[in-house]
Backbone as a chain_set.jsonl record, in Angstrom:
{"seq": "MCFGDNPSKVAYIQHQLRHRLISCFEKGEITPFPTQSRRHQPRKMTYVDILIYCHCRQPENGKMADCKACHEWYHDDCEKIPDVVWRNPKYNWNCKKCTQI", "coords": {"N": [[106.686, 39.475, -36.733], [108.967, 39.062, -38.143], [111.171, 39.337, -36.267], [113.725, 40.52, -36.254], [114.942, 39.128, -38.365], [115.754, 38.909, -41.794], [113.095, 39.05, -44.016], [113.211, 38.16, -46.596], [115.019, 36.204, -46.638], [114.185, 34.169, -45.144], [112.423, 31.062, -44.859], [109.198, 30.691, -44.671], [106.643, 28.546, -43.246], [104.144, 27.969, -45.169], [101.464, 27.006, -45.052], [100.933, 27.123, -42.261], [100.781, 29.762, -41.539], [98.401, 31.323, -41.449], [96.934, 30.168, -39.319], [98.748, 30.597, -37.231], [98.791, 33.373, -37.06], [96.147, 33.975, -36.434], [96.154, 32.875, -33.886], [97.988, 34.458, -32.615], [96.61, 36.928, -32.557], [94.419, 36.13, -30.894], [95.741, 35.626, -28.506], [96.837, 37.976, -27.998], [99.39, 38.756, -28.342], [102.381, 38.772, -30.313], [104.175, 36.197, -31.719], [107.079, 34.404, -32.922], [106.713, 33.377, -36.388], [106.169, 30.267, -37.913], [108.985, 28.672, -39.293], [111.175, 27.097, -41.78], [114.083, 25.202, -42.664], [115.962, 26.252, -45.423], [116.07, 24.518, -48.377], [117.359, 24.93, -50.778], [119.397, 27.251, -52.538], [118.816, 30.678, -52.307], [117.166, 32.512, -54.821], [118.862, 34.491, -57.312], [118.474, 37.989, -57.15], [117.077, 40.138, -59.467], [117.326, 43.393, -60.559], [115.594, 46.003, -62.208], [115.905, 49.041, -63.733], [113.457, 51.449, -64.405], [112.947, 54.145, -66.24], [111.062, 57.094, -65.539], [108.872, 59.589, -66.72], [107.368, 62.924, -67.297], [104.328, 64.378, -65.963], [102.674, 62.405, -65.541], [104.12, 60.217, -64.673], [105.01, 58.003, -66.036], [106.738, 55.443, -68.158], [108.933, 56.054, -71.038], [107.234, 56.952, -74.04], [106.295, 56.96, -77.158], [105.964, 60.119, -78.861], [107.811, 62.607, -77.383], [108.745, 65.565, -75.485], [111.332, 67.801, -74.463], [111.201, 70.004, -71.776], [112.311, 73.268, -71.717], [112.691, 74.817, -69.463], [112.498, 73.35, -66.951], [113.606, 71.005, -67.661], [112.476, 68.462, -67.704], [111.038, 65.587, -69.299], [108.234, 65.342, -71.415], [105.192, 63.617, -72.354], [103.707, 63.713, -75.565], [100.969, 63.031, -75.608], [100.103, 63.78, -73.064], [100.689, 66.412, -72.567], [99.796, 67.745, -74.746], [101.536, 68.919, -76.748], [102.64, 71.559, -78.898], [102.698, 71.511, -82.518], [104.924, 72.999, -83.641], [107.06, 72.383, -82.075], [107.883, 69.796, -82.952], [108.535, 70.341, -85.545], [110.548, 72.147, -85.328], [113.493, 71.549, -83.87], [114.987, 73.306, -82.271], [113.307, 74.842, -80.956], [112.157, 76.638, -78.128], [110.51, 75.195, -75.91], [108.16, 75.151, -73.27], [106.807, 73.427, -70.556], [103.392, 73.027, -69.296], [103.392, 73.528, -66.504], [105.724, 75.026, -65.999], [105.151, 77.234, -67.708], [103.163, 78.499, -66.169], [104.372, 79.572, -64.102]], "CA": [[106.699, 38.394, -37.588], [110.418, 38.768, -38.551], [111.985, 39.273, -35.112], [115.062, 40.849, -36.694], [115.315, 38.333, -39.509], [115.401, 39.523, -43.15], [112.056, 38.092, -44.418], [113.478, 37.551, -47.973], [115.991, 35.088, -46.539], [113.485, 33.178, -44.301], [111.448, 30.263, -45.555], [108.07, 30.477, -43.802], [105.907, 27.362, -43.568], [103.027, 28.694, -45.704], [100.199, 26.524, -44.574], [100.726, 27.395, -40.899], [100.92, 31.148, -41.253], [97.08, 31.86, -41.113], [96.66, 29.673, -38.015], [99.603, 31.343, -36.257], [98.371, 34.84, -37.05], [94.812, 34.019, -35.651], [96.557, 32.585, -32.489], [98.684, 35.681, -32.063], [95.494, 37.853, -32.228], [93.624, 35.613, -29.75], [96.557, 35.628, -27.236], [97.257, 39.456, -27.843], [100.906, 38.842, -28.628], [103.045, 38.32, -31.574], [105.322, 35.265, -31.458], [107.656, 34.176, -34.301], [106.037, 32.569, -37.311], [106.835, 29.003, -38.198], [109.869, 28.696, -40.462], [111.864, 25.793, -42.069], [115.377, 25.503, -43.317], [115.791, 26.35, -46.936], [116.582, 23.297, -49.069], [117.98, 25.356, -51.968], [119.921, 28.563, -52.508], [117.867, 31.733, -52.706], [117.387, 32.979, -56.225], [119.534, 35.772, -57.451], [117.524, 38.989, -57.343], [117.311, 41.021, -60.62], [116.609, 44.721, -60.53], [115.419, 46.767, -63.417], [115.524, 50.492, -63.572], [112.563, 51.896, -65.417], [112.924, 55.673, -66.184], [109.727, 57.602, -65.631], [108.858, 60.966, -67.187], [106.203, 63.58, -67.408], [103.53, 64.522, -64.782], [101.953, 61.128, -65.353], [105.112, 59.385, -64.08], [105.072, 56.765, -66.899], [107.939, 55.459, -68.941], [108.862, 56.68, -72.411], [106.161, 56.39, -74.787], [106.019, 57.708, -78.315], [106.632, 61.369, -79.001], [108.172, 63.219, -76.131], [109.54, 66.745, -75.659], [112.041, 68.332, -73.323], [110.876, 71.415, -71.243], [113.619, 73.954, -71.648], [112.76, 75.379, -68.163], [112.618, 72.324, -65.911], [114.479, 69.93, -68.221], [111.724, 67.25, -67.645], [110.533, 65.164, -70.563], [106.825, 65.106, -71.367], [104.613, 62.879, -73.465], [102.865, 64.513, -76.38], [99.535, 62.885, -75.252], [99.805, 64.254, -71.823], [100.849, 67.894, -72.638], [99.301, 68.443, -76.064], [102.748, 69.694, -77.258], [102.336, 72.106, -80.3], [103.485, 71.005, -83.693], [106.136, 73.605, -83.945], [108.121, 71.696, -81.332], [108.365, 68.745, -83.71], [109.089, 70.85, -86.741], [111.861, 73.013, -85.155], [114.103, 70.956, -82.658], [115.637, 74.26, -81.429], [112.271, 75.685, -80.408], [112.202, 76.629, -76.669], [109.1, 74.79, -75.46], [108.058, 74.99, -71.845], [105.59, 72.604, -70.082], [102.341, 73.799, -68.683], [103.69, 73.895, -65.136], [106.745, 76.046, -66.177], [104.451, 78.372, -68.295], [102.271, 79.139, -65.196], [105.262, 80.212, -63.12]], "C": [[108.221, 38.068, -37.988], [111.443, 38.635, -37.417], [113.487, 39.445, -35.454], [115.661, 40.107, -37.867], [114.978, 39.125, -40.865], [114.306, 38.568, -43.76], [112.322, 37.592, -45.83], [114.421, 36.399, -47.84], [115.384, 33.918, -45.551], [112.475, 32.413, -45.098], [110.35, 29.938, -44.507], [107.293, 29.231, -44.291], [104.557, 27.891, -43.93], [101.737, 28.38, -45.029], [99.935, 26.609, -43.074], [100.63, 28.793, -40.547], [99.53, 31.697, -40.801], [96.783, 31.454, -39.601], [97.532, 30.405, -36.97], [99.146, 32.793, -36.013], [97.025, 34.943, -36.154], [95.236, 33.774, -34.184], [97.205, 33.728, -31.864], [97.565, 36.723, -31.676], [94.675, 37.463, -31.034], [94.436, 35.789, -28.432], [96.929, 37.07, -26.933], [98.717, 39.662, -27.81], [101.362, 38.2, -29.846], [104.191, 37.409, -31.179], [105.872, 34.93, -32.902], [106.774, 33.149, -35.11], [106.783, 31.413, -37.672], [107.787, 29.024, -39.44], [110.463, 27.227, -40.633], [113.182, 26.217, -42.68], [115.197, 25.555, -44.789], [116.611, 25.091, -47.511], [117.463, 23.785, -50.319], [118.427, 26.825, -51.765], [118.896, 29.686, -52.913], [118.153, 32.136, -54.224], [118.093, 34.296, -56.201], [118.455, 36.892, -57.815], [117.924, 39.776, -58.586], [116.525, 42.344, -60.4], [116.576, 45.381, -61.859], [115.068, 48.175, -63.184], [114.606, 50.816, -64.796], [112.461, 53.497, -65.289], [111.495, 56.12, -66.401], [109.87, 59.079, -65.873], [107.501, 61.59, -66.904], [105.521, 63.72, -66.038], [102.76, 63.215, -64.526], [102.856, 60.07, -64.737], [105.084, 57.958, -64.782], [106.278, 56.696, -67.744], [107.857, 56.085, -70.341], [107.844, 55.996, -73.25], [105.887, 57.182, -75.948], [106.676, 59.079, -78.379], [106.586, 61.98, -77.679], [109.04, 64.515, -76.448], [110.229, 67.176, -74.408], [111.601, 69.666, -72.88], [112.168, 72.104, -71.162], [113.809, 74.701, -70.34], [113.099, 74.408, -67.1], [113.456, 71.144, -66.266], [113.789, 68.485, -67.959], [111.165, 66.927, -69.016], [109.036, 64.916, -70.387], [106.294, 64.36, -72.633], [103.744, 63.849, -74.228], [101.355, 64.337, -75.978], [99.19, 63.623, -73.997], [99.778, 65.916, -71.813], [100.233, 68.519, -73.829], [100.32, 69.366, -76.577], [102.441, 70.218, -78.71], [103.293, 71.584, -81.378], [104.74, 71.698, -84.01], [107.322, 73.015, -83.231], [108.747, 70.49, -82.199], [108.924, 69.149, -85.016], [110.425, 71.591, -86.517], [112.507, 72.36, -83.808], [114.775, 72.077, -81.822], [114.49, 75.213, -80.734], [112.325, 75.474, -78.852], [110.82, 76.492, -76.122], [109.181, 74.768, -73.943], [106.702, 74.241, -71.469], [104.563, 73.527, -69.415], [102.668, 74.396, -67.202], [104.697, 75.081, -65.227], [106.106, 77.395, -66.765], [103.601, 79.203, -67.266], [103.14, 79.827, -64.212], [105.605, 81.594, -63.437]], "O": [[108.605, 36.907, -38.126], [112.444, 37.932, -37.554], [114.353, 38.677, -35.035], [116.764, 40.424, -38.313], [114.012, 39.884, -40.944], [114.594, 37.394, -43.988], [111.669, 36.63, -46.234], [114.63, 35.664, -48.806], [116.029, 32.915, -45.246], [111.748, 32.983, -45.912], [110.51, 29.092, -43.627], [107.261, 28.895, -45.475], [103.826, 28.26, -43.011], [101.017, 29.239, -44.521], [98.856, 26.224, -42.622], [100.417, 29.101, -39.374], [99.486, 32.473, -39.846], [96.44, 32.295, -38.77], [97.025, 30.781, -35.913], [99.139, 33.305, -34.893], [96.853, 35.826, -35.314], [94.695, 34.439, -33.301], [97.008, 33.977, -30.674], [97.606, 37.304, -30.592], [94.27, 38.314, -30.242], [93.86, 36.068, -27.381], [97.29, 37.4, -25.803], [99.21, 40.663, -27.29], [100.805, 37.219, -30.34], [105.068, 37.793, -30.404], [105.205, 35.151, -33.912], [106.199, 32.213, -34.553], [108.008, 31.506, -37.754], [107.346, 29.382, -40.532], [110.283, 26.332, -39.807], [113.386, 27.344, -43.129], [114.298, 24.905, -45.323], [117.713, 24.777, -47.062], [118.254, 22.982, -50.815], [117.886, 27.534, -50.917], [118.177, 29.489, -53.892], [119.278, 32.063, -54.72], [117.978, 35.097, -55.273], [117.637, 36.684, -58.711], [119.114, 40.059, -58.721], [115.327, 42.388, -60.119], [117.561, 45.283, -62.591], [114.075, 48.496, -62.53], [114.901, 50.528, -65.955], [111.936, 54.024, -64.309], [110.796, 55.632, -67.289], [110.773, 59.748, -65.371], [106.601, 60.945, -66.367], [106.06, 63.238, -65.042], [102.266, 62.974, -63.424], [102.325, 59.051, -64.294], [105.132, 56.914, -64.131], [106.852, 57.737, -68.064], [106.806, 56.581, -70.748], [107.603, 54.789, -73.227], [105.186, 58.174, -75.749], [107.837, 59.211, -77.991], [105.601, 61.941, -76.943], [109.839, 64.593, -77.381], [109.704, 66.911, -73.327], [111.652, 70.532, -73.753], [113.096, 71.56, -70.564], [114.908, 75.185, -70.068], [114.029, 74.698, -66.347], [113.947, 70.394, -65.422], [114.471, 67.461, -67.998], [110.854, 67.82, -69.804], [108.601, 64.366, -69.376], [106.827, 64.451, -73.739], [103.107, 64.717, -73.63], [100.579, 65.292, -75.994], [98.051, 64.07, -73.862], [98.97, 66.57, -71.153], [100.156, 69.745, -73.909], [100.011, 70.529, -76.834], [102.052, 69.456, -79.595], [104.467, 71.282, -81.159], [105.616, 71.079, -84.614], [108.455, 73.118, -83.7], [109.952, 70.242, -82.155], [109.722, 68.409, -85.591], [111.288, 71.644, -87.393], [112.018, 72.67, -82.722], [115.123, 71.782, -80.679], [114.788, 76.199, -80.06], [112.502, 74.364, -78.349], [110.08, 77.45, -75.902], [110.215, 74.385, -73.397], [105.649, 74.477, -72.061], [104.867, 74.657, -69.032], [102.287, 75.498, -66.808], [104.484, 76.077, -64.537], [106.479, 78.497, -66.365], [103.36, 80.396, -67.451], [102.618, 80.674, -63.487], [106.344, 82.234, -62.688]]}, "num_chains": 1, "name": "protein.A"}
């Protein structure tokens, strides 16, 4: 489909893509898909980093605690972190995974 071109920089003719794909399947060979010249500058891409935590791999969400063994942060809802962790910030809490090791 791309034939060495970066697909994010190619303007494909959308309404012809399905027909071309069917044609490629019928002929048993892939040929370049129809393109057109871009009339406008491509949009500037924006990237956003989202930090994920816990074994659920979700972003920060409410109460979270740091495992003193693996240094991963865990959600209270996922780990059922004991109340002593919230009352005593110096408490050495370990997640379920590190407790089993």
